[in-house]
C-alpha angles and dihedrals in degrees: 000000000000092000092048090051091051090052093051090049090049091049090050092049091049089049088058102035100045096059090041091050091047090051093047091051091046091053091061103034121092118274126228093258102135103196141021110272137177119246125193124214106198117222111270094020120156122223088248093054090047093052089050089050093050091052094044091052094046102250095119134022099225131025090196094054091046093050090050092050092046090053093050101038103019095094093220094283118144123233121248127236118237141071117306132187108231113201126232112273093012113169125226089258092053093046092052091046091053094047091049100046112354126119116275113231107252118207121189140198113198126210109196120217110274098021109148120232095250089060092043086060092046091051093050092047092049092057104099097198094061123081137217132022132282130196123231103284120231110279112264096018096105123078109220106238142112111278124195121220141175126244109269095019116142120258089226091060091051093047088049092058089048091054095044088052090055093047090051094045095048091049093047094049094041088057089057097047122139119246121261097024122159097246127075103196142025089256092055090048088053092051096048089043091055090056092048089049093055096040099059135031091185112096094204090059099053098095092045092051088046090051091050094051092042089057091051092050091050093049094047092241126150108267092215095197111168095212090063088061092052099046098072088048100049106007088243101315117129111281093218094211141046118292113259125233089242090057093048087054095046116123115218141121093281112037105103091189089072102032136050122228129026125329118259092260145351118301095209142355105281122209126240094262093054091051090048090051093054090049091050107022127179116274099242141137092221116136100163138046138177133180114275099200095253097085090269138080143260109229125208137184097203133046090237091057090045093052089051091053091047090055089051089052093050091048091051090050091049091051087052091050092244094124 
């Protein structure tokens, strides 16, 4: 009888331990996932809903078994929201570990300095992992920067972050403005910064260019900035040809060859450094500038000096065969 009792007890223990052992082994052995795939944990998801989603999308064979293993081996850590890359053959243990502490996939859309709003909208609409439509945002309302987003996020949400970043940056820089500058409001600073952004691609020149245009604004001179001719024609896109005389003579709210003062609005989305340059321009007497052949400009305080610089520029272009 004693021996029989021991056999019954052993059988009962085996009946318990064998399935547990098989489960524990299964929790750590590779899955049948054949290739690396992304998996999204929505914000606010519970472990139960994530397990069901894993099963539904073919990452695991059983949500119930995954939940049981997570409760035993999960260590009490919560899972993170975001998009994760789950490797091929990942075990239940590996999947849980990645969802609890792995790196979230970060995707970016980049807005370069000086990208006009019509091209910001095109860039957002061309991103296939975003959803929904967005209109062309107001010119100058977007801060050029790289912005991360999640797969399936709305374009409107991403654009909202871009515009909020510009609002914060403009307020921050306006509070640090130098005394006696040429602009009287954050909006005017944005307009002048957009001209500075388009007039020089050389970072070291920004404050000098800002100083030159600030001088012209204060003196009531024509700004004569070529990009302000182009903006009403293309909304900031490249013109692709030389400016025509009729376009130089056009009268509108942007062309600074036929109007004094600032244009009616920004002509592009200026970067932080161009805004900062306008709010703390170089102390200079310069009123004129012309290209110098190095990607920068030659600056002059008098028309005679400027004309001499223009002659040098034309001579260089002739030597290059451009004229």
